N, C-alpha and C positions, 0 to 999 in steps of 0.2 A: 206375928204379922205387924204388930204395933211398932216393934223395934225396927223393922225393915222400912216402914213408912217414915219414921223419924230420921233414919239414916239417909233415905232418899231426899227428904226435905232439907236436911243439913248440907248434904253434898250439892244439891241444886242451888242453895243459897250461896255457898262458897264459889261455885262456878259462875253464878250471876255477878257476884261482886268482882271477881277477877276479870271477867269479860268486860264489865262496865268501866273498871279502872283503865284497862288497856284501850278500850274503844274511846274513852275520853282523851287519852293522850294522842290517839290518831286524829280525832276530830280537831283537837286544839292545834295540831301541826298542819293539817290539810285545809280545814274549813273553820277557822276561829269565829267567823261571823255567825255560825249556827248556835254557838253558846254565848249568850249575851254577857257582856262584861258590866256588871253592876256591883256596887258596893252593898253588902248586906246591911240591913237597918238595925239588926239586933247585935248586941255586944257579945252574944253567945258565939257568933261565927268569927269573931276577931282572932286572927292567928291560925286558923285551921286551913288545910288545903281546900281549894275550890271544889274538888270532886266530892267532898263530904257534905256540901251544901245541898239541901233538898231540891232547890230549883235547878241546879246543874245536873243532878242525877236524873231528874225528870226530863230534861232536855236530851240527855244521852239516851234514855229509854225511848223518847219520841223519835230520835234518829234511827235507832235500832229497829223499831217496828214500823218505819215508814219506807217509802220508796227512795228517800234521799240516801239511804245506806248504799245503794248501788253507785252513787256518785263518788264514793271514796275509792281511791286508786290502790291503796295498799292491800296486798293479798291477805294479810292477817286480819284486816278489818272485816272481810266477809266471814272469816272463821269466828271472830268474836261476836258478830251479829247473829250467826247461826247458834252459837252457844247461848246467847241471851234469849233468843226466840224459843229455844228448847227448855232452858232452865226455869224461866219464869212460870209458864203454865204447869210444868211438871212439879216444881217445888210447891206451888200453891195448891195443886190437887193433892199432893202427898200430905201437906200440912193439914188441910181441911179433913182429909180422910182419917188422919191420926187423931185429930181433935174429936171427931164424931165416934171413932172406934174406942176411945178411952172413956167416953161418957156413957 
């Protein structure tokens, strides 16, 4: 049972990352004003892609879980939003159940 929960959590994490990267590209192309363009203050973020920054990922999650997602016109945007809305709670539940089952 524990192995199945860990497998579900890992698969959900990969699905969530894939969908968030794809949705970021769609948002950047269609509605770039939804993701603020700001320079990171830390040197840690120098040279890495914007999608890997925590604030940008949070903005993509905000769009995916809000009604603004319906304003995106690309058909694949709806699919990626659905994947994110499914993978985040499913993965979190599987992860917490695996942690409590192992202790």
